[in-house]
Backbone as CSV, one residue per row, in Angstrom:
resi,resn,N_x,N_y,N_z,CA_x,CA_y,CA_z,C_x,C_y,C_z
1,MET,0.843,-1.178,0.000,0.000,0.000,0.000,0.885,1.238,0.000
2,LEU,0.665,2.117,-0.940,1.386,3.375,-0.974,0.643,4.389,-0.130
3,ILE,1.394,5.281,0.473,0.811,6.283,1.348,0.438,7.508,0.531
4,GLY,-0.643,8.162,0.917,-1.041,9.402,0.262,-1.644,9.150,-1.107
5,THR,-1.316,10.013,-2.044,-1.908,9.926,-3.377,-0.872,9.562,-4.422
6,ALA,0.163,8.863,-4.016,1.223,8.497,-4.958,0.679,7.659,-6.108
7,SER,-0.276,6.799,-5.818,-0.826,5.941,-6.866,-1.648,6.726,-7.879
8,LYS,-1.972,7.969,-7.576,-2.740,8.809,-8.494,-1.832,9.702,-9.333
9,GLY,-0.526,9.476,-9.249,0.400,10.222,-10.082,0.997,11.458,-9.445
10,ARG,0.591,11.802,-8.236,1.180,12.953,-7.558,2.406,12.503,-6.786
11,HIS,3.376,13.388,-6.665,4.621,13.053,-5.978,4.420,13.206,-4.473
12,VAL,3.984,12.139,-3.845,3.711,12.093,-2.417,4.419,10.866,-1.886
13,LEU,4.751,10.844,-0.653,5.398,9.715,0.004,5.269,8.434,-0.813
14,ASP,6.165,8.274,-1.762,6.079,7.223,-2.776,6.658,5.896,-2.311
15,TYR,6.426,5.540,-1.080,7.012,4.327,-0.533,5.936,3.487,0.131
16,PRO,6.038,2.177,0.025,5.101,1.331,0.765,5.226,1.610,2.267
17,LEU,4.143,1.421,2.975,4.091,1.736,4.402,5.187,1.020,5.188
18,THR,5.453,-0.244,4.869,6.477,-0.984,5.608,7.871,-0.410,5.363
19,GLN,8.156,-0.023,4.117,9.461,0.588,3.831,9.589,1.935,4.532
20,TRP,8.517,2.709,4.513,8.527,4.012,5.163,8.800,3.850,6.658
21,ALA,8.096,2.925,7.297,8.298,2.696,8.729,9.725,2.222,9.007
22,PHE,10.237,1.325,8.161,11.599,0.822,8.334,12.620,1.954,8.219
23,VAL,12.462,2.802,7.213,13.375,3.937,7.036,13.342,4.830,8.274
24,CYS,12.160,5.074,8.808,12.050,5.944,9.977,12.701,5.317,11.208
25,VAL,12.550,4.013,11.386,13.192,3.338,12.521,14.713,3.390,12.377
26,VAL,15.212,3.126,11.170,16.664,3.217,10.939,17.147,4.642,11.213
27,ALA,16.404,5.619,10.722,16.776,7.017,10.964,16.768,7.326,12.458
28,GLY,15.766,6.835,13.169,15.707,7.045,14.616,16.899,6.435,15.328
29,ALA,17.306,5.241,14.898,18.470,4.586,15.509,19.744,5.385,15.257
30,VAL,19.930,5.831,14.024,21.137,6.599,13.681,21.149,7.932,14.423
31,VAL,20.020,8.616,14.417,19.946,9.911,15.098,20.126,9.718,16.605
32,GLY,19.555,8.651,17.162,19.755,8.359,18.584,21.223,8.174,18.931
33,LEU,21.945,7.486,18.056,23.390,7.325,18.269,24.117,8.665,18.163
34,LEU,23.731,9.468,17.183,24.363,10.785,17.024,24.089,11.699,18.218
35,LEU,22.948,11.494,18.873,22.606,12.329,20.028,23.507,12.065,21.221
36,ASN,24.293,10.994,21.179,25.263,10.786,22.252,26.215,11.970,22.349
37,ILE,26.523,12.585,21.209,27.477,13.704,21.197,26.964,14.879,22.032
38,PRO,25.761,15.416,21.745,25.311,16.528,22.597,25.026,16.097,24.033
39,MET,24.611,14.848,24.216,24.318,14.399,25.580,25.582,14.410,26.444
40,VAL,26.701,13.966,25.909,27.911,13.913,26.732,28.633,15.255,26.794
41,THR,28.348,16.154,25.863,29.042,17.443,25.878,28.314,18.499,26.709
42,GLN,27.057,18.278,27.020,26.317,19.242,27.825,26.620,19.033,29.306
43,ASP,26.430,20.078,30.079,26.761,20.040,31.506,26.043,18.926,32.259
44,GLU,24.797,18.700,31.935,24.015,17.710,32.669,24.178,16.291,32.129
45,GLY,24.966,16.126,31.068,25.262,14.792,30.537,24.023,13.971,30.243
46,TYR,24.009,12.764,30.741,22.907,11.839,30.502,21.806,11.935,31.556
47,LEU,21.814,12.968,32.386,20.825,13.039,33.462,19.383,12.913,32.972
48,PRO,18.996,13.515,31.839,17.624,13.287,31.381,17.320,11.803,31.138
49,ALA,18.280,11.070,30.623,18.071,9.639,30.396,17.954,8.895,31.724
50,TYR,18.691,9.327,32.735,18.580,8.709,34.057,17.186,8.944,34.642
51,VAL,16.655,10.147,34.447,15.307,10.452,34.942,14.277,9.585,34.222
52,ALA,14.396,9.474,32.903,13.458,8.640,32.144,13.558,7.181,32.576
53,ALA,14.766,6.687,32.776,14.948,5.305,33.230,14.386,5.117,34.637
54,ALA,14.508,6.138,35.477,13.939,6.064,36.823,12.424,5.909,36.757
55,GLY,11.806,6.574,35.794,10.364,6.427,35.626,9.970,5.021,35.229
56,LEU,10.779,4.399,34.392,10.477,3.031,33.959,10.727,2.008,35.058
57,THR,11.734,2.252,35.888,12.086,1.289,36.934,11.511,1.655,38.295
58,ARG,10.890,2.820,38.371,10.307,3.319,39.617,11.337,3.386,40.746
59,THR,12.516,3.898,40.401,13.570,4.120,41.385,14.017,5.571,41.288
60,ASP,14.903,5.950,42.164,15.488,7.282,42.102,16.510,7.313,40.968
61,PRO,16.629,8.444,40.263,17.609,8.512,39.173,19.035,8.157,39.604
62,SER,19.385,8.439,40.860,20.738,8.119,41.326,20.972,6.614,41.427
63,ALA,19.897,5.825,41.459,20.025,4.366,41.541,20.027,3.694,40.169
64,VAL,19.838,4.472,39.110,19.789,3.919,37.750,21.211,3.709,37.241
65,SER,21.446,2.566,36.621,22.771,2.290,36.060,22.960,3.040,34.741
66,ARG,24.210,3.335,34.413,24.507,4.024,33.151,24.033,3.218,31.949
67,PRO,24.276,1.884,31.904,23.792,1.130,30.735,22.276,1.251,30.541
68,LEU,21.515,1.227,31.641,20.065,1.365,31.513,19.699,2.754,30.999
69,ALA,20.367,3.785,31.489,20.094,5.146,31.013,20.378,5.266,29.522
70,VAL,21.459,4.665,29.062,21.808,4.713,27.638,20.771,3.954,26.810
71,VAL,20.327,2.798,27.300,19.307,2.018,26.583,18.007,2.809,26.488
72,VAL,17.616,3.463,27.568,16.387,4.268,27.548,16.543,5.441,26.581
73,HIS,17.707,6.062,26.577,17.978,7.172,25.651,17.797,6.709,24.204
74,HIS,18.413,5.597,23.846,18.304,5.097,22.473,16.914,4.523,22.198
75,GLY,16.312,3.921,23.204,14.953,3.407,23.038,13.949,4.509,22.754
76,THR,14.154,5.666,23.378,13.278,6.810,23.114,13.338,7.200,21.645
77,ALA,14.534,7.203,21.085,14.681,7.529,19.658,13.997,6.481,18.789
78,LEU,14.105,5.214,19.184,13.482,4.142,18.399,11.961,4.165,18.493
79,VAL,11.424,4.688,19.570,9.968,4.814,19.706,9.479,6.093,19.025
80,ALA,10.236,7.166,19.146,9.822,8.448,18.564,9.796,8.406,17.041
81,ALA,10.722,7.697,16.434,10.788,7.660,14.967,9.544,7.026,14.340
82,PRO,9.046,5.891,14.848,7.792,5.372,14.278,6.591,6.288,14.537
83,LEU,6.609,7.011,15.655,5.536,7.989,15.887,5.587,9.079,14.823
84,TYR,6.788,9.559,14.529,6.970,10.524,13.441,6.447,9.922,12.141
85,SER,6.805,8.674,11.881,6.380,7.973,10.665,4.859,7.959,10.540
86,ALA,4.190,7.646,11.636,2.726,7.591,11.625,2.117,8.974,11.410
87,VAL,2.704,9.996,12.034,2.199,11.365,11.860,2.311,11.785,10.400
88,VAL,3.477,11.559,9.800,3.679,11.954,8.403,2.751,11.167,7.486
89,ALA,2.625,9.871,7.724,1.740,9.053,6.891,0.301,9.548,6.989
90,GLY,-0.161,9.830,8.201,-1.523,10.315,8.374,-1.746,11.685,7.760
91,LEU,-0.808,12.591,7.993,-0.945,13.941,7.448,-0.829,13.970,5.931
92,SER,-0.165,12.975,5.353,-0.029,12.918,3.891,-1.375,12.740,3.201
93,PHE,-2.351,12.243,3.939,-3.683,12.070,3.369,-4.492,13.358,3.366
94,VAL,-4.181,14.285,4.290,-5.062,15.439,4.467,-4.416,16.791,4.185
95,LEU,-3.108,16.853,4.120,-2.431,18.128,3.882,-1.862,18.189,2.474
96,PRO,-1.613,19.398,1.984,-1.009,19.527,0.650,0.335,18.797,0.587
97,THR,0.535,18.100,-0.528,1.740,17.282,-0.661,2.482,17.542,-1.965
98,ALA,2.197,18.662,-2.612,2.803,18.933,-3.916,4.312,19.145,-3.820
99,ILE,4.774,19.703,-2.721,6.212,19.931,-2.551,6.772,18.795,-1.708
100,SER,7.826,18.159,-2.230,8.392,17.040,-1.481,9.911,17.077,-1.504
101,LEU,10.491,16.355,-0.577,11.938,16.168,-0.493,12.210,14.690,-0.749
102,ASN,12.633,14.350,-1.938,12.885,12.952,-2.312,11.674,12.054,-2.077
103,GLY,10.497,12.579,-2.310,9.282,11.792,-2.136,8.667,11.897,-0.756
104,VAL,9.267,12.663,0.134,8.714,12.887,1.470,8.018,14.243,1.441
105,PRO,6.691,14.275,1.609,5.958,15.541,1.496,6.410,16.552,2.552
106,LEU,6.743,17.751,2.088,7.377,18.762,2.929,6.525,19.187,4.126
107,ILE,5.260,19.502,3.902,4.433,20.007,5.007,4.211,18.927,6.065
108,PRO,3.756,17.720,5.702,3.633,16.680,6.729,4.969,16.347,7.405
109,HIS,6.047,16.355,6.629,7.380,16.061,7.171,7.775,17.098,8.221
110,THR,7.578,18.360,7.907,7.938,19.432,8.834,7.083,19.370,10.093
111,ILE,5.781,19.212,9.914,4.881,19.118,11.072,5.228,17.892,11.910
112,GLY,5.537,16.781,11.255,5.898,15.562,11.976,7.155,15.740,12.808
113,ALA,8.191,16.339,12.222,9.453,16.533,12.946,9.284,17.508,14.112
114,VAL,8.596,18.617,13.863,8.361,19.595,14.932,7.455,18.991,16.003
115,GLY,6.416,18.300,15.564,5.468,17.706,16.506,6.094,16.656,17.399
116,ILE,6.924,15.795,16.831,7.528,14.738,17.644,8.548,15.334,18.608
117,SER,9.254,16.374,18.181,10.198,17.047,19.086,9.457,17.696,20.249
118,ALA,8.354,18.365,19.939,7.554,18.999,20.988,6.972,17.955,21.936
119,PHE,6.522,16.826,21.390,5.971,15.758,22.225,7.037,15.206,23.171
120,ILE,8.235,14.935,22.638,9.319,14.404,23.472,9.642,15.385,24.598
121,TYR,9.755,16.659,24.260,10.048,17.671,25.274,8.926,17.745,26.309
122,TYR,7.704,17.865,25.832,6.570,18.020,26.741,6.449,16.823,27.673
123,PHE,6.573,15.626,27.119,6.450,14.417,27.933,7.497,14.418,29.044
124,PHE,8.726,14.781,28.706,9.780,14.799,29.722,9.558,15.919,30.729
125,ALA,9.313,17.135,30.242,9.222,18.303,31.123,7.997,18.272,32.024
126,ARG,6.883,17.760,31.518,5.636,17.810,32.282,5.275,16.503,32.981
127,ILE,5.842,15.390,32.539,5.487,14.106,33.150,6.695,13.450,33.812
128,ALA,7.738,13.171,33.034,8.871,12.411,33.574,9.605,13.159,34.684
129,MET,10.019,14.379,34.433,10.819,15.109,35.430,10.043,15.381,36.716
130,PRO,8.818,15.905,36.650,8.103,16.155,37.908,7.804,14.882,38.706
131,ARG,7.521,13.785,38.021,7.142,12.563,38.732,8.330,11.709,39.159
132,PHE,9.379,11.700,38.346,10.458,10.748,38.585,11.817,11.406,38.786
133,GLY,11.853,12.723,38.934,13.125,13.428,39.080,13.871,13.107,40.357
134,GLY,13.133,12.720,41.400,13.754,12.297,42.652,14.835,13.238,43.134
135,SER,16.018,12.686,43.349,17.135,13.453,43.901,17.643,14.533,42.948
136,LEU,17.196,14.522,41.711,17.657,15.506,40.724,16.712,16.697,40.583
137,ARG,15.663,16.740,41.384,14.676,17.815,41.244,15.275,19.204,41.451
138,ASP,16.315,19.300,42.261,16.936,20.612,42.485,17.552,21.170,41.207
139,ASP,17.939,20.300,40.297,18.538,20.709,39.024,17.542,20.607,37.869
140,ALA,16.265,20.574,38.183,15.242,20.320,37.164,15.294,21.322,36.016
141,ASP,15.457,22.598,36.316,15.456,23.602,35.241,16.572,23.354,34.237
142,GLU,17.772,23.088,34.735,18.903,22.837,33.838,18.708,21.548,33.045
143,ILE,18.197,20.523,33.704,17.990,19.238,33.030,16.912,19.376,31.957
144,ILE,15.838,20.095,32.266,14.764,20.296,31.287,15.261,21.129,30.109
145,GLN,16.084,22.143,30.366,16.660,22.924,29.262,17.517,22.036,28.363
146,GLN,18.297,21.160,28.979,19.113,20.247,28.180,18.216,19.325,27.366
147,TRP,17.149,18.845,27.987,16.234,17.959,27.267,15.591,18.695,26.101
148,ALA,15.263,19.969,26.290,14.688,20.761,25.198,15.663,20.845,24.033
149,LEU,16.918,21.113,24.331,17.926,21.178,23.274,18.094,19.823,22.594
150,THR,18.124,18.765,23.375,18.276,17.422,22.811,17.075,17.058,21.946
151,ALA,15.866,17.395,22.393,14.665,17.113,21.593,14.693,17.903,20.290
152,PHE,15.142,19.158,20.347,15.268,19.964,19.135,16.279,19.344,18.176
153,ILE,17.426,18.946,18.695,18.453,18.327,17.851,17.922,17.038,17.236
154,PHE,17.181,16.251,18.013,16.599,15.015,17.488,15.677,15.320,16.314
155,GLY,14.758,16.266,16.498,13.815,16.607,15.433,14.501,17.161,14.202
156,ALA,15.476,18.033,14.415,16.201,18.617,13.278,16.997,17.551,12.531
157,ALA,17.674,16.686,13.265,18.463,15.631,12.619,17.561,14.646,11.886
158,LEU,16.424,14.308,12.484,15.472,13.412,11.821,14.948,14.066,10.546
159,ALA,14.621,15.350,10.635,14.106,16.075,9.468,15.125,16.141,8.342
160,LEU,16.390,16.231,8.674,17.433,16.279,7.651,17.804,14.893,7.130
161,PHE,17.796,13.910,7.999,18.307,12.590,7.636,17.307,11.748,6.842
162,ILE,16.030,11.824,7.162,15.048,10.964,6.484,14.990,11.222,4.983
163,PRO,14.923,12.476,4.504,14.919,12.665,3.044,16.188,12.142,2.364
164,VAL,17.295,12.124,3.077,18.523,11.555,2.516,18.437,10.033,2.509
165,LEU,17.963,9.480,3.612,17.897,8.022,3.742,16.955,7.390,2.722
166,VAL,15.855,8.055,2.396,14.907,7.463,1.442,15.485,7.355,0.039
167,THR,16.529,8.098,-0.252,17.137,7.979,-1.585,17.795,6.622,-1.775
168,TRP,18.054,5.916,-0.686,18.685,4.598,-0.781,17.671,3.480,-0.940
169,LEU,16.388,3.810,-0.976,15.363,2.765,-1.170,15.375,2.261,-2.598
């Protein structure tokens, strides 16, 4: 099944749904790995990942192991990418798709990347940090700012990488 109106001759997400989802998961994995760079170079390091892992394990962030924090960090990217994929696929049916980047419709793509970045930030800032911040609550503002930057970098990198990655299909 092709997404959007590609079968009608318009240049819209011209990929079968399974290929599109696969490309997005691969992109999420690559971008998640690339996010290690800003995570380790920022003052708060992996603390946002420790908070997220604390929420999953229901422990204090200080009790979370580094390997678990790293797995949660990369797992977030692997979950966010298919969500982006679903948003773009759904929006491709209802929004203008005449302008595309290698077959990825520009408007749904942009909304998907911005939307998933905002969702990741909001989920962390409003749910994960207040509920599971534990011993790190005193540094919440700095950690949330770092998470905002990381979520922005994730969305921007995903937005840049997916149109490149689809050329290899």
